[in-house]
C-alpha positions as CSV (number, residue, x, y, z in Angstrom):
1,G,-0.5,13.6,-18.6
2,K,0.3,16.1,-15.9
3,R,2.3,14.7,-13.2
4,I,0.7,15.5,-9.6
5,L,3.7,15.6,-7.1
6,V,3.1,14.5,-3.8
7,E,5.3,15.2,-0.9
8,S,7.4,12.1,0.1
9,V,6.3,10.1,2.7
10,T,9.5,9.7,5.2
11,E,9.1,7.1,7.4
12,R,11.8,4.6,9.3
13,D,10.6,1.5,10.6
14,E,11.7,0.1,14.0
15,A,15.3,-0.6,12.7
16,G,15.5,2.6,10.8
17,I,15.9,0.5,7.8
18,V,16.2,2.6,4.5
19,L,14.3,-0.2,2.5
20,V,11.1,2.0,3.6
21,G,12.5,4.7,1.0
22,S,12.1,2.4,-1.7
23,I,8.6,1.1,-0.6
24,S,7.4,4.6,0.0
25,N,8.9,6.0,-3.5
26,A,7.1,2.8,-5.2
27,V,3.9,3.5,-3.4
28,E,4.3,7.2,-4.1
29,D,4.7,6.3,-7.9
30,A,1.8,4.2,-8.0
31,I,-0.5,6.8,-6.2
32,N,0.6,9.3,-8.4
33,E,-0.3,7.4,-11.5
34,G,-3.6,6.3,-9.8
35,I,-4.1,10.3,-9.1
36,N,-3.6,10.8,-12.8
37,E,-6.2,8.0,-13.5
38,G,-8.9,9.9,-11.1
39,V,-8.1,7.6,-8.1
40,N,-7.6,10.7,-5.8
41,E,-10.3,9.9,-3.3
42,G,-9.1,11.0,-0.1
43,V,-5.4,10.4,-0.2
44,N,-3.8,13.0,2.2
45,E,-0.4,12.4,3.6
46,G,-2.0,10.6,6.6
47,V,-3.3,8.0,4.2
48,K,-0.5,7.7,2.2
49,S,1.8,6.8,5.2
50,E,-0.9,4.0,6.0
51,L,-0.7,2.7,2.3
52,V,3.1,2.5,2.7
53,K,2.7,0.6,6.1
54,I,0.4,-1.9,4.4
55,V,2.8,-2.5,1.4
56,K,5.3,-3.1,4.2
57,I,3.4,-5.7,6.0
58,L,2.5,-7.4,2.7
59,N,5.8,-7.6,1.8
60,E,6.9,-9.2,5.0
61,S,3.7,-11.5,5.3
62,P,2.0,-12.2,2.0
63,G,-1.3,-13.7,2.0
64,I,-2.2,-11.9,5.2
65,K,-6.0,-11.3,5.8
66,A,-7.7,-7.7,5.8
67,N,-8.3,-8.2,9.7
68,G,-4.7,-9.2,10.2
69,I,-3.8,-6.0,8.4
70,A,-6.3,-3.8,10.3
71,E,-4.5,-5.3,13.5
72,K,-1.0,-4.5,12.5
73,I,-2.0,-0.9,11.6
74,E,-4.4,-0.5,14.3
75,K,-7.2,0.9,12.4
76,S,-10.9,-0.5,12.4
77,R,-11.8,-2.9,9.7
78,A,-13.7,-0.6,7.8
79,T,-11.0,2.0,7.4
80,T,-8.6,-1.0,6.6
81,E,-11.0,-2.1,3.9
82,R,-10.9,1.3,2.6
83,Y,-7.1,1.6,2.2
84,I,-7.3,-2.1,0.7
85,K,-9.8,-0.7,-2.0
86,I,-7.4,2.2,-2.9
87,L,-4.3,-0.1,-3.2
88,K,-6.4,-2.7,-5.4
89,R,-7.4,0.1,-7.6
90,I,-4.1,1.6,-7.9
91,K,-2.9,-2.1,-8.7
92,I,-0.4,-2.4,-5.9
93,I,-2.1,-5.3,-4.2
94,E,-4.4,-8.0,-5.1
95,F,-6.5,-10.7,-3.3
96,K,-5.6,-14.4,-4.1
97,G,-7.8,-17.6,-3.3
98,V,-11.0,-18.1,-2.1
99,P,-12.9,-15.6,0.5
100,K,-12.4,-18.3,3.3
101,T,-8.7,-19.0,3.1
102,G,-7.4,-16.4,0.7
103,G,-5.3,-13.4,1.3
104,Y,-3.7,-10.2,0.1
105,H,-0.5,-10.0,-1.7
106,L,1.6,-7.5,-3.7
107,V,1.1,-7.7,-7.4
108,E,4.1,-9.0,-9.1
109,D,4.4,-5.9,-11.5
110,F,4.5,-3.7,-8.4
111,K,7.1,-6.0,-6.6
112,G,9.3,-5.4,-9.4
113,K,9.4,-1.8,-8.8
114,L,10.5,-2.5,-5.3
115,A,13.8,-3.5,-6.5
116,L,13.9,-5.6,-3.1
């Protein structure tokens, strides 16, 4: 298939840790693959950097709930749910457990791509 190149999201966290680079690249690749499969629902640069943030949060706090994510990225619950939906569709995150006590986790396959 035709590769859709998306500008890289360069973002440093508080400590300026370069680990972010590998997360950005992995998210980037997954988004590009997803876009090729028609998931391109408004994934612009702004959205992409939020998706990268969510992946970082899940990497640091596996099992976090949607409202916890919303709090950390300082977005509304509805916006956060939209981002979660995109990440689930491109198989980066999954929900494990029952609705009351479960939470979101990075998909094992995707974790492998992070080379953490």
